[in-house]
N, C-alpha and C positions, 0 to 999 in steps of 0.2 A: 450594592450587594457585596457581602464579604467574600473574599476568595477562600478556597479550600485551605486547610491547615496541613499542607504536605510536609513542611519543615518540622512541625510539631510532632507528627506521627511517625516520622522515620526512626526506626530502631537504631540504637548505637551498636553496630556490629563491627567486630574486629576484621581487619584484612587477613585473609587466610593465605597461607603459603602452600602451594601445591607442587608436588614433585613433577607431575606430568606437564611438559611445556604446552601441549595442546590445551589441557584444561586451564592452565594458568592464563593463557591468552584469552580464552573464552570468559574466564572469570573477570579479567580486567575489562573486557568489552561489555560484559553484563553490568558491571558497576558503572560504566559510562552511560549505558542505556538507562540505568536507574536515575542518574543525574538529569538526563533529558526529560524523563517522565516527571520527576519531581519538579522541574522548572515549569512544565506545562500546568501542573495542578496548583502550583504556587502563584503563577502569574496571571491566571485567567479565572474568571468568576464561574460559578456553577452554571449560569445561563450560557456563557460562552462555551463551556466544556460540553454541554449537552445540545448545542446547536448543530443541526444537520444541514449540509449544503443542499440536499434534496431529500424527498421522502424515502427514497431507496438507498441513500448513502449514509454512512456511519458518522456519528459525531466524534470529537476527540475522545471523550470518555468511553464510547463504544469501541473505538480502536484498541484502547488499553484493556477493556474488559474482554475483548476477543483474545488478547494475549493471555489473560488469566485462564480462560477456558481451555485454550490450546496447551498452555504450560501444565495445567493440572492433569489433563488427559494423558499427555506424554509422560509426566512424572509417574503416573500409575503403572504405565508400561515398563518404564525403567526400573521401578521398584520391584515389579514382578520378575524382571530379568535378574536383578540382584539376588532376590530370594531363591531363585532356581539355580543360578550358577555359582553363587557365593564367591565372587571374585577375590583373589588373593594377590598381594603385592608381588611384583617380580623384581629381580635384581637389576636388570637393565630394561628400562621402559622402551618398547619399540616405537618408532616414529608413527604419527598418525597417518594412515593411508586410506583415504575414503575410496569407495568403489565408484565406478563410472556413473551409475544411476544417481547415487547420492550427490556426487560432485555436480552433475547437471542440474538436478532438482533444486539444490540449495543455491548454487551460484546464479542460475538463470531464472528461477521461479520464486525463490523465497527471499533472498537478500535485498540488495539495493534496488532491484528492478521495480518499476512502477506498473508492470503488467498486471492487469486485474484478473483475479482468479475466483472461481466459484468457491464459496465457503460451505463446508459440510455442516449439517445442523448441529452436531455436537460441539462445534467450535464457535457458534454464533454468540454474540454478546447477550447478556440478560436483558430483560425488559424493565425499563424505568429504574435502573440502579443509580443511586445517588453517587455523584463523583467522589465524595470522600470514601464511600464504601468501596468503590472500584479501586481507588488508590491504595487503601488498606489491604485489599485482596492482592493487589500487585506486589506489595511488600512481602506478604505471606508466601506467595508463589515463588518469588525470587529466593526467599530463604530456603524453601523446599529444594530448589535447584542447587543452591550452594551446598546444602547438606548432602544431597546425592553425589555431588562432585567430590566432596570430602571422603565419602564412603568407598568410592571406586578409585581414588587417586593412587597411582602406583601399579594398578592392574593393567593387563593388556586389553585396552578398550577396542581394539580392532576385531577381536574374535568373540566378544560377548554381544549377542544380538537381542534387540527388543522388537516387538511388532508394532506397527502403526495402530493408533486407536481407531482408524477408519477401516482397515482391512488387514487380516492376518497374512494376506499375500504380499504385503509390503513390509520389509524388514530393514532395520538400520542397526549398525553397530552402535555401541554406547557413545563412541567418539563422534559418530555421525549425528546421533540424536541430540547431543548437547550442542553441536555446531548448528544444527537446524533450528533449535529453539532460540539461540542467541541471534542468529541472522534473521529469524522471523520477527524478533523484537525490533530490529533495525528497520525492517520493511514497514511495520505499522507505526512506529514512532515517526518515520519520515512522512507517512500518510497523514498523521495527526498534525505535524508541523505545516504541511501544505494547506490544511484547512485554515490555519491562522493567517495565511497570506492571501486568502480569497478576498476579493473586493467587497463581497457581501457579508463577510464575517462581522458579527455584531460588535459594536463598541460597548463598553461597560454601561449598564443601565438601559441599553437600547432594547426595545421589544423584539422578541424573536420572530423571524419569518423564514419560511422554507426556501 
C-alpha cells in the first residue's frame, strides 16, 4: 500500500518573526510538532495509521484528528476574544505570567504527561476520516494558529482572556491558551509515537487486527 503524501501536501510557509518571546517559543515548538506529524504520515501506510491497539483506543490518525478538533474549537474562542478586545501592540511586552490553575493544568495534565484523561465529545476525532484528510486538516489548523499568533503579537497576552470551549467557567489568557494548544499537541504526538512501538503494531501489508 502507498503511504500518505505528507511531504507533497505541506504548504510552503515562511518562518514568521514574532516580537513576543513567549509566542516565538511556542511557534518554534509548533513547527517541531509539525515535523513529527509529517514524519508519521509520511512513514506509515494508511492501514498502519488507522490501526487501533484496542476497540476503545485511538489510532495514530485519530490522535491527530483529536488535535484538529481541539485546535479548531479553541481557535474560535481566541478569535472571539480578539474581536471583542481588539488587542493593540504595547511598547514593552510584559513577560508571560501564567496563573496557578493554568500552570497546573498544562504542565501536569496536558503536556508530556501520559496520564489518561476523559475526552469531551466536542474534541473527539471524526468517524472514518481518511489519513490524508486528517493530515491536510492538521496543516490548515496549524496555519490558523500561526495567523492568530501574528494578529496578537506585541499585545499584552496576560490580560486578554478567552473562555474554554467546554465551559464558560474556565478562562485562559491568550498566552495560556496558545501554550495549552502547543503542549496538547506534544501529548498526543507522543501518544501516536507510542502506538508505533507496540509489539502488535502491523507491518506494511499485514492484515489489521484489534
